[in-house]
C-alpha positions as CSV (number, residue, x, y, z in Angstrom):
1,M,5.0,7.3,-15.0
2,K,1.7,9.0,-14.5
3,S,1.0,10.8,-11.2
4,Q,-1.9,11.7,-8.9
5,T,-2.5,14.0,-6.0
6,I,-3.1,12.1,-2.7
7,G,-6.4,12.9,-1.0
8,K,-6.8,16.5,0.2
9,S,-3.0,17.0,0.4
10,D,-0.4,18.6,-1.8
11,I,1.5,15.3,-2.3
12,L,1.9,14.4,-6.0
13,S,2.5,10.6,-6.1
14,S,3.4,8.3,-8.9
15,R,0.3,6.3,-9.9
16,L,2.1,3.1,-8.8
17,V,3.6,2.9,-5.3
18,Y,6.6,0.8,-4.7
19,G,6.2,-1.5,-1.7
20,C,9.4,-2.0,0.4
21,G,8.2,-5.0,2.5
22,R,10.4,-7.6,0.8
23,I,13.6,-5.7,0.0
24,V,15.8,-7.4,2.6
25,G,14.6,-11.0,1.8
26,D,16.3,-13.4,4.1
27,Y,18.7,-10.7,5.4
28,S,21.6,-12.2,3.5
29,E,24.1,-10.0,1.6
30,E,22.8,-11.4,-1.7
31,S,19.2,-10.5,-0.7
32,R,20.2,-7.0,0.3
33,K,21.9,-6.5,-3.1
34,R,18.7,-7.7,-4.9
35,G,16.7,-5.3,-2.7
36,K,18.9,-2.3,-3.6
37,T,18.7,-3.2,-7.3
38,A,14.9,-3.3,-7.0
39,L,14.8,0.1,-5.3
40,R,17.1,1.7,-7.9
41,T,15.0,0.1,-10.7
42,A,11.8,1.6,-9.2
43,I,13.4,5.0,-8.9
44,E,14.7,4.9,-12.5
45,A,11.3,3.7,-13.7
46,G,9.6,6.8,-12.2
47,Y,8.2,5.5,-9.0
48,T,8.2,8.4,-6.6
49,H,6.2,6.9,-3.7
50,F,7.8,4.2,-1.4
51,D,5.7,2.3,1.2
52,H,7.3,1.1,4.4
53,A,6.2,-0.2,7.9
54,D,8.1,-0.4,11.1
55,I,7.6,-4.1,11.2
56,Y,8.9,-4.9,7.6
57,G,12.0,-6.9,8.0
58,E,12.1,-6.1,11.7
59,G,13.0,-2.5,10.6
60,K,15.8,-3.6,8.3
61,C,13.8,-2.6,5.2
62,E,13.8,1.0,6.3
63,E,17.6,0.7,7.1
64,L,18.3,-0.7,3.6
65,F,16.2,2.0,2.0
66,S,18.3,4.7,3.8
67,E,21.4,3.2,2.3
68,V,20.0,3.7,-1.2
69,L,19.0,7.3,-0.3
70,R,22.6,8.0,0.8
71,E,23.9,6.6,-2.5
72,I,21.7,8.8,-4.7
73,P,22.4,12.5,-3.8
74,G,19.4,14.8,-3.8
75,I,16.8,12.0,-4.1
76,R,15.0,12.6,-0.8
77,G,13.4,15.8,-2.0
78,K,12.0,14.0,-5.1
79,I,10.3,11.1,-3.4
80,I,7.5,10.3,-1.0
81,I,8.2,8.1,2.0
82,T,5.2,6.4,3.8
83,S,5.6,4.3,6.9
84,K,3.1,2.5,9.0
85,C,2.8,1.7,12.7
86,G,0.6,0.0,15.2
87,V,1.3,-3.7,14.9
88,R,3.3,-5.2,17.9
89,K,4.7,-8.6,17.5
90,K,4.7,-11.4,20.0
91,E,7.3,-11.2,22.8
92,R,7.7,-7.4,22.1
93,P,9.0,-5.8,24.2
94,D,8.5,-8.3,27.0
95,K,8.5,-12.1,27.1
96,G,4.9,-13.3,27.2
97,D,3.5,-10.3,25.4
98,P,0.9,-11.3,22.7
99,C,0.7,-10.2,19.1
100,R,-1.5,-7.1,19.3
101,Y,-2.4,-3.7,17.9
102,D,-1.3,-0.6,19.7
103,L,-2.4,2.9,18.6
104,S,-1.7,4.6,21.9
105,K,-0.1,8.0,21.6
106,E,3.1,6.7,23.2
107,H,3.5,3.9,20.8
108,I,2.7,6.0,17.7
109,V,5.3,8.6,18.6
110,M,7.9,6.0,19.5
111,S,7.3,4.1,16.3
112,V,7.7,7.3,14.2
113,E,10.9,8.2,16.0
114,G,12.2,4.7,15.2
115,S,11.3,4.9,11.5
116,L,12.9,8.3,11.2
117,G,16.1,7.0,12.7
118,R,16.2,3.9,10.5
119,L,15.3,5.9,7.4
120,N,17.8,8.6,8.3
121,T,15.3,11.3,7.4
122,D,13.9,14.3,9.3
123,F,10.3,13.6,8.4
124,L,7.8,11.1,6.9
125,D,5.6,12.5,4.1
126,L,2.8,10.1,5.2
127,L,2.2,8.1,8.3
128,L,-0.5,5.3,8.2
129,L,-2.0,3.4,11.1
130,H,-1.3,-0.2,10.0
131,R,-4.3,-1.9,11.5
132,P,-7.4,-0.7,13.5
133,D,-6.8,-1.1,17.2
134,Y,-9.9,-2.5,19.0
135,L,-8.9,-0.4,22.0
136,L,-8.5,2.8,20.0
137,Y,-9.1,6.1,21.7
138,P,-9.5,8.4,18.7
139,Q,-8.7,11.6,20.7
140,E,-5.4,10.1,21.8
141,V,-4.5,9.3,18.2
142,A,-5.4,12.8,17.2
143,E,-3.1,14.2,19.9
144,A,-0.3,12.0,18.6
145,F,-0.8,13.2,15.0
146,Q,-0.9,16.8,16.1
147,A,2.3,16.5,18.1
148,L,4.1,14.8,15.2
149,R,2.9,17.4,12.7
150,D,3.8,20.3,15.0
151,A,7.3,18.9,15.4
152,G,7.6,18.6,11.6
153,K,8.1,14.8,11.8
154,V,5.1,13.8,9.8
155,L,3.4,15.9,7.1
156,H,0.2,13.9,6.4
157,F,-1.7,11.1,7.9
158,G,-3.9,8.1,6.9
159,V,-4.9,4.6,7.8
160,S,-4.6,1.1,6.6
161,N,-7.1,-1.7,6.7
162,F,-9.8,0.5,8.3
163,L,-13.5,-0.1,7.7
164,P,-15.5,3.0,6.8
165,S,-17.0,3.3,10.3
166,Q,-13.5,3.1,11.9
167,L,-12.1,5.7,9.6
168,S,-15.1,8.0,10.3
169,L,-14.6,7.6,14.1
170,L,-11.0,8.6,13.9
171,Q,-11.6,11.5,11.5
172,S,-14.2,12.9,13.8
173,C,-11.5,13.7,16.3
174,C,-8.6,14.6,13.9
175,P,-8.2,18.2,12.9
176,M,-6.3,17.2,9.8
177,P,-7.8,15.2,6.9
178,L,-7.0,11.5,6.7
179,V,-5.7,11.3,3.1
180,V,-5.2,7.5,2.5
181,N,-6.8,4.2,3.3
182,Q,-4.6,1.3,2.3
183,V,-6.5,-1.9,1.9
184,E,-6.2,-5.3,0.2
185,I,-7.7,-5.1,-3.3
186,N,-7.1,-7.8,-5.9
187,I,-9.1,-10.2,-8.1
188,H,-9.5,-12.5,-5.1
189,T,-10.4,-10.0,-2.4
190,I,-13.1,-7.5,-3.5
191,R,-14.4,-6.6,-0.1
192,S,-13.7,-2.9,-0.6
193,L,-16.1,-2.8,-3.5
194,L,-18.9,-4.0,-1.3
195,D,-18.3,-2.7,2.3
196,G,-18.4,1.0,1.5
197,T,-14.6,1.6,1.7
198,L,-14.2,2.8,-1.9
199,D,-17.5,4.8,-1.7
200,Q,-16.2,6.6,1.3
201,C,-12.9,7.3,-0.4
202,Q,-14.7,9.0,-3.3
203,E,-17.0,10.9,-1.0
204,L,-14.3,12.3,1.3
205,K,-11.5,12.6,-1.3
206,I,-9.4,9.9,0.4
207,T,-7.0,8.0,-1.8
208,P,-7.2,4.2,-1.6
209,Q,-4.1,2.2,-2.0
210,A,-4.2,-1.4,-2.9
211,W,-1.9,-3.8,-1.1
212,S,-1.3,-7.2,-2.6
213,P,-2.9,-6.2,-5.9
214,L,-1.7,-9.2,-7.8
215,A,-2.7,-11.9,-5.3
216,G,-4.5,-14.8,-6.9
217,V,-2.7,-14.3,-10.2
218,A,1.0,-13.6,-9.8
219,Y,1.1,-15.4,-6.4
220,P,-1.4,-17.2,-4.1
221,A,-4.0,-15.0,-2.4
222,L,-3.8,-14.7,1.4
223,R,-6.4,-17.0,3.0
224,N,-7.6,-18.1,-0.4
225,T,-11.3,-18.9,-0.6
226,L,-11.7,-19.5,-4.3
227,S,-12.1,-23.0,-5.7
228,K,-10.0,-24.5,-8.5
229,E,-13.0,-24.0,-10.8
230,D,-13.1,-20.3,-9.8
231,E,-9.4,-19.9,-10.4
232,C,-9.5,-21.6,-13.8
233,R,-12.4,-19.3,-14.9
234,I,-10.6,-16.2,-13.8
235,M,-7.4,-17.2,-15.6
236,S,-9.2,-18.1,-18.7
237,E,-10.8,-14.6,-18.8
238,L,-7.5,-12.9,-17.9
239,D,-5.6,-14.8,-20.7
240,A,-8.2,-13.8,-23.2
241,Q,-8.0,-10.1,-22.2
242,A,-4.2,-10.3,-22.1
243,E,-4.3,-11.4,-25.7
244,K,-6.7,-8.6,-26.6
245,Y,-4.6,-5.9,-25.0
246,E,-1.3,-7.5,-26.1
247,T,0.1,-7.7,-22.6
248,E,0.4,-10.2,-19.7
249,N,-2.5,-11.4,-17.6
250,W,-1.1,-9.8,-14.3
251,I,-0.9,-6.5,-16.0
252,V,-4.6,-6.8,-17.0
253,V,-5.3,-7.1,-13.2
254,L,-3.5,-3.9,-12.5
255,A,-5.5,-2.2,-15.3
256,W,-8.7,-3.6,-13.7
257,I,-7.8,-2.0,-10.4
258,L,-6.7,1.3,-11.9
259,K,-10.1,1.6,-13.8
260,H,-12.0,2.2,-10.6
261,P,-13.1,5.9,-10.2
262,A,-11.8,6.1,-6.6
263,G,-8.3,6.5,-8.1
264,I,-6.7,3.5,-6.5
265,L,-2.9,3.4,-6.2
266,P,-1.6,-0.2,-6.5
267,I,1.4,-1.1,-4.4
268,I,4.0,-3.1,-6.4
269,G,6.1,-5.2,-4.1
270,S,8.1,-7.2,-6.6
271,I,11.9,-7.3,-6.3
272,T,12.2,-8.5,-10.0
273,P,13.4,-5.5,-12.1
274,A,11.6,-6.6,-15.2
275,R,8.3,-6.8,-13.3
276,I,8.8,-3.5,-11.6
277,K,9.2,-1.8,-15.0
278,A,6.5,-3.8,-16.8
279,A,3.9,-2.8,-14.2
280,K,3.8,0.6,-15.8
281,E,2.2,-0.9,-19.0
282,A,-1.1,-1.1,-17.1
283,L,-1.2,2.7,-17.0
284,D,-1.5,3.0,-20.7
285,I,-4.1,0.3,-21.3
286,L,-7.4,1.8,-22.4
287,Y,-9.3,-0.7,-20.4
288,S,-13.0,-0.9,-21.1
289,R,-16.0,-1.0,-18.8
290,E,-17.2,-4.1,-20.5
291,D,-13.9,-6.0,-19.8
292,W,-14.0,-4.8,-16.2
293,Y,-17.4,-6.4,-15.8
294,R,-16.4,-9.6,-17.7
295,L,-13.5,-10.1,-15.3
296,L,-15.8,-9.5,-12.3
297,E,-18.3,-12.0,-13.7
298,A,-15.5,-14.5,-14.2
299,R,-14.4,-13.9,-10.6
300,N,-17.9,-14.4,-9.2
301,G,-19.0,-17.2,-11.4
302,R,-22.3,-15.3,-12.1
303,K,-23.7,-12.2,-13.7
304,V,-24.1,-9.1,-11.7
305,P,-27.6,-8.9,-10.0
């Protein structure tokens, strides 16, 4: 497994991040066993970075992860744990409450305390704000971050799904650098290529992470906007490239994401051991600039301007 330093931090992360959002499945004992097997497979395959959120599995994903940590003595010091906060679900905590975002100081601190308890760890290596809060007070967030860092409960901070302007606003009030912006990047959703997100990451030495990197290929894209004709064109090009590189088409997509100079870290959320291990093949593909643009052209249905 290759590695990469995250942003302006001292964190050395595996080039692929393991996403823990699906490890409890339907909460059955069988699903829990599959989740534990997936986690152990990722650890054995060299993944050192594990991505959580307080809402994943209603907190049960963090709880299951803590069980695996207890079963592997000494592993905590060898891995990176990220968790995210800021999304509040309907009817929480009171009946009638709407789905909303909450990046108040009180909620950020409360969420971190909850994650630490479920994970049974003293600190998070990295805390991300899950979604931008339209009612965000950047100075209040900065105060929450400072309090958490001073208490040794969070070492580094970042964001998720923030536009460049939103990240800049928050960074203007934070004394510590924001080291990650986790956004959707896949062959279906290329917004980050166009809206300045990846440009800002390069400029400020922020590490972008790609959630749902295989959408549109290994599984349907969220809010799909591509036509059947688009999808056929993409799959045709992917299959041709898979034959050229002697691999599977979904691994080509990972190579396409990894090629970007911003140093994107794809988040692998599969619970299938074979796929968790096979994803590493993308790291060794000498993927060409020409093939990168061929796939973009297939995706867009037209040549670049």
